[in-house]
N, C-alpha and C positions, 0 to 999 in steps of 0.2 A: 564569514560566507565564502567560500569557497567557488570560484566559478570555473567550470569545466571547459578546456579549449576544445573546439571542433575537432572530430576525427578524421581528418586529411591526411594526404601524405605530407603537405607542406604545413607547418604551422601559422597560425593566423597573426598577423601582426596588428599594432594598434589597440586601442583602447577598448574594455569591455564594457557593455551599457550596465548601469547600474538597475538592479532588479526593482521594478515599481512596489509600492505598498500592496500588500496583500488584500483580498478580497473578502467581502464578508464570510463567505463560505469557508475559506481558508482559516481565516481569525476561528472561527467557530472549531474548525475539527482540529486544528493544532492545540485550541486549549482543552478541547477533551482529550486528546490523545497524552498530552502533560498530566492531566489530571489521572490518567491511570498507569503512569510510570511509578509512582508512590516509592521514591528512592533507587528505582533501577532503571538502568540505561533507558530499556526498550520494554515494553508492556507487551504481555499475550495477548494473542489475537482473541480469544475465549474470553477477555474480558470484555470485549466491546459489545455493549446492549444498545441496540437500534434505537429504542423507545429514548434512549438520551440524545440523540442527534436528529431529532426527526424533521427537525427545519432544514437541514440538509441532505438528508437520505435522498434525495431523487439526482444530486449530484454528487453523491459519494460510490466509492467503488474499495473491492479488497482484491489483492492481487496474491497470487501465491507461484513459487518457483522452485520447482522440485529439481533437486541434483542439479543438472548441467541443463535443463530443460529451460524453454522461455517463459518468462513471467505472463500468467495467465489470469483473468476474470473470475474471480471464484464469484462475487457479489458484484452487482453494477448497478447503479440507480435509474430510474424511469428516464429522467430527462437526458442521462447520456445514451440509453438504448434507443430513445424515440429519436434523438438528434443524428444517429449513427443509421439509423433505419433497420436495425437488427438487435437480438439478443444477444450481447456480448457476453454472456455467461461461459466461460470454457474457451475465448476467444485469445490470442498472444496481444497482449497490451500492444505490441508494435504494429498490430493489424490497422490500429488508429491512423498511423502515420504513412506520409509518402515515401516509397520505396526508398530513396535516397537519404532519408532520414533515419532509418530503422536502426542501424548500427548504432548509430549515436545516442538513441533513446535506449536501447538494451543496454549498452554500457553505462551510463547513468543510472539504470535501476540496479545493476551489479554492484556500483561502488556506492549505492545507498545501503544495501544489503552487508557489504563486506566492511564497510568502517567501523561500526554503521553510522550513517549521518541522516539528514532531513534534505529533503530536495524540494526545488521548485522550478518551475518552469514557464516560457512565455510561448504562445501557440499562435499561428495564423492559419485560414484556411480560406479559400475562394479567393484566389486573388488578394489576398490581405484584408478581403471586407469583412472577415468575420475573425475576431481577436477573442484569444482566451488565456486562463491560467491555470496550472496545474501544482497542487502539491502531494508530493508524497512520503508519509513517515512509515518507517520500518516496525514490524512486528515479529513474536516469537509464537513458534507453534508449541504444543502443550510439550514437546520434548525438548523445549528450549533452544531450538534452531532457528536462527534470525531468516526466515524465508517465507515472509507473509509482509504485506503491505496495505497501510491504511492511506485513503488518498481522495481527492477532490477534484474535479474538473469544472471549471464557470466559466461561462461566455462573458467577455466584459465590452462587446458590442453588439450591436443588433443580430441577434442568430438568424439563423436560417434553417430550414426543415432538416436538410441534409447539407451541413457544410462541406460535406467530401473530407479527403485526407489532409490532416494537420502536415504544417512544417513547423519547426523548431525555432523560434526567435531566439531565445536565450536559456542558460542552464547555469543553475548555480547548488551546490550542497555546503551542508554547515554539520561538522562533525558533532556527533553528541560525545558530550565528556564523560568520562567514566569516573564516578565517585571512587574515594578510597575504600580498598576492599573491606577496612574496618567499620564504615559507615553504611557498607550495603545493608539495606534490609533483607530480612528473610524472603525468598523469592516464593511467595505463596499466591494464587487467583482464584477466583470462585467463578465457575462458569456460568455464563449469562445465556438467556432463552437461545433456541434454535434459531437459526437463521445467517449469523455470523459466526458461530462456535463450530469448531472443527468436530467431526463425528468421534465419539468416544471409542479408546479402543476397548477390544474384549479383554477380561482379565480371567485365567481360568488360576484359580489355587492349587497349589500343590497338596496332594492329600496326604495326612501323616497317618503310615500304617498301623500306628501302636494306638490310635485313638479309635474308640468304637463308631461305626455309622450312625446318623442318626435318623437316617431314612431306609428304608428297607423294601424291595418290592412283594407285595401281598398276593397271592396268588388265590 
């Protein structure tokens, strides 16, 4: 597991904290994500079936980052929205964080997508009275680009209704090993029910002029 240094002008010195054990929600979400990989490093977002993770849906989320834009919530669990006092869909992920932490969070997400890697984070809010853990796992779009993320955010202390903006305690990433090319399974996926799946792209077949039309207009 690789710990990311803080993004300050001066590098931090001293030892880094060891990431604490994962929360139950983190364990469940990671196990589900790993089950979707099926021999490929990163699964497709459209493979996600909400019915398979009902026990953690209220703490789960899906992020999307298009090109150079900020990663935004496409799906956010009810517990997350209630805690922040707003519907998070369409909101940038970094909007959950104190302004001084947003660059660090954004770079962490970029690292998860570009490596690709899995990421963990410890968070505090409300003068450290609220403590939380976050897990973020990369996903691919139907076009094969790694620009989506599945994650969960779980409070590890007595939560309050509106904890305010989060501050980052520690960050860590774990690079995803790429299997030998000869061992990579054929990358196929089965679309899942609406909710987490991306909308299907329309496909217009090219018409063969040498073949007769099967439909004609009747006047």
